[in-house]
N, C-alpha and C positions, 0 to 999 in steps of 0.2 A: 552411434550404431553399435560400437563395441560394448556399451553399457547394456543395450537390449539383448545382445547375443550372450553376454555372460550371465545375465539374469535367466534367460531361457535355458542355458546349460545347467545352471544351478538348480532350477526347478526340475529339470529332467533327471539329473543325478540324485536329487533328494527323493524323488518319486521311486527311482530304481532302488535306492538304499532302503526305503521303507518297505517296498515289496519284497526284496530279498531277505530283509531282517524278519519280516512277518512269516516268511516261508522257512525260516530256520537256517538259512544259508549264511556263510561268512560274508559280511557286507563291508568289511573294513576298507577295501579299495574304493567302493562307491562313496562311503562316508568321507574319506580323505579328499577325493576329487570334488565332491559337493561342497565341502568346506572351502576348498581352494577357489572354486567359482564364486561362492558367496563372498569371500574376501575380495576377489577382483571386482565384484559388483559393488561392494561397499566403497572400495577405492575409487571406482569410476563415478559413483554417486557424488562423492566429495568433489571430484573433478568437474562434474556437470553443474553442481551448485556454484562452484567457483566461476565457471564459464558464464553462467547465468548472471552472476553479480558483475563480473568484469566486462563481458561482451554483450549481454542481453540475449544469449542463445543457450537454451537448456541442453539440447542434444545436437551432436555433430553427426549428420547423416551423409557425410561425404564418402566417396569411394575409398579414400585412404583410411578412414576410420573403419569402414566395413572390412577392408583387408586386415587391419590390426585385429579386429574382432575375430576374423577367421583364423588368424595365426594363434591367437590365445585359445580358441576352442580346439584347434588342432593340437596345440601343446598339451592341453588338458586331456585329450583323448590318448595321446602318446603316454602321458603319465599314468592314465588309467590302465592302458595295456601293459605297461611295465609292472605296475602293482599287481595286476592279476597274474601275470607270468611269474613274478617272484613268489606269489602265494602258491601257485600250482607247482612250482619247482620245490618249494620247501615242504609241501604236503606229500610229495613223492619220495623225499629223501629219508 
């Protein structure tokens, strides 16, 4: 489940990055968070392949894995908020 959640978050932040960049806005925070989610997705893809080979199960759809995915998405959103806040503070200084 955390794999699916991180891929969804990566796609959303990539789309937001592309839209903001096309509109001429500073999209560095979106790019950073999108890359972080793509990195997490890649890491979990390797984990999923390992689980498939070792246990015969590709995705873990348990409640614990869903909670882990929610924590990772929440951490990404906190990082995004911090990056946007830092950019806003530095642009007013």
